[in-house]
C-alpha positions in Angstrom: 65.5 77.1 -54.1 69.2 77.0 -55.3 70.2 78.1 -51.8 67.9 75.0 -50.6 69.9 72.9 -53.8 73.0 73.9 -52.4 72.4 73.5 -48.7 71.3 70.1 -49.4 74.5 69.2 -51.8 76.8 70.6 -48.3 75.1 68.0 -45.6 75.2 65.2 -48.4 79.2 65.9 -48.9 79.2 66.3 -45.0 77.5 63.1 -44.4 80.4 62.0 -47.6 83.5 62.5 -45.2 82.0 61.8 -41.9 79.6 58.6 -42.6 80.3 57.1 -45.8 78.5 53.9 -44.7 75.2 55.3 -43.3 75.2 57.1 -46.4 75.1 53.8 -49.0 73.4 51.6 -46.3 70.6 54.6 -47.2 70.4 53.4 -50.9 72.4 56.9 -51.5 74.2 57.1 -55.1 77.3 59.3 -54.5 78.1 59.0 -58.3 75.2 59.8 -59.2 74.7 62.4 -56.6 76.2 65.6 -58.9 74.5 64.9 -61.7 70.9 65.0 -60.0 72.2 68.3 -58.5 73.0 70.1 -61.3 69.6 68.4 -63.2 68.4 70.4 -60.4 69.5 73.7 -60.6 69.7 73.7 -64.3 65.3 72.8 -64.2 65.3 75.9 -61.1 67.2 78.4 -63.5 64.9 77.6 -66.7 61.8 77.9 -64.4 60.7 74.3 -64.6 60.8 73.9 -60.5 60.2 76.1 -57.8 57.1 76.4 -55.4 53.5 76.0 -55.2 51.6 76.8 -51.7 48.2 74.9 -52.4 45.4 76.5 -49.6 42.1 73.8 -49.2 39.4 75.6 -47.3 36.6 73.3 -45.6 33.2 75.3 -46.8 30.7 74.9 -44.3 
């Protein structure tokens, strides 16, 4: 999960350098992003955020 957060942050940073106008056009708040990533990392570390798998089975 932490690796996924790091990858998203890296992609956002790349877009920040290469296409900042596209980010602002989509409503991405570049000033809030670092705090959001830090909160996500803290939630994973604290065990409040993780993966879940839900499976549905249709009965015959």
